[in-house]
N, C-alpha and C positions, 0 to 999 in steps of 0.2 A: 656345609659350604655356602657362602653367600652368593649372591647373583654374579658379582664381578669375578669371583674365583671360578665359577662355572663357565662363564663366557671365555675367560682366559684359557681354561683347560680345553674347552671345545675348539677354540682357535688353534691351539697347539696341535691337537689331534688332526684337525682338518688340514692344516699346513703340511703336516707329515704325510698325510694320505695323498694330497695333491702332488707333492714332490715325488712320492713313490709311484703314483700313476703315470706321471709325465715321463719317468725314466723306465718304467717296466714294460710299457706297451707301445712299441713304435707303430703298430698297425692301427690306423685311424678308426676302423670299424670297432675293434675291440676296445680301444681307448674311449670311444664315444659311449659304448655300453657302460663302461665303468664310471664315466662321468655322470651318466644318468643315475647310477646307484649312489654316487656321491651327492647328487641333488636330493635324492630321497633322504639321505643321511642329514643334509642341511635342514630339511623340513622337520625331521625328528628332533634335531637339536633345538630348533626354534620353538617347537611345541613344548619341549622339556623346560625351556627357559621362561615360558609364559607364566 
């Protein structure tokens, strides 16, 4: 996979997860925790793409 394909794939995964998180947890505290996990995931994706 080239760089662009990996970026596109990562964006698709992230969009799906953000959409899922927004709908799955109405409780703000729980949602906040999962968004922190998502931020870790963003960092991992960025490191992978370097």
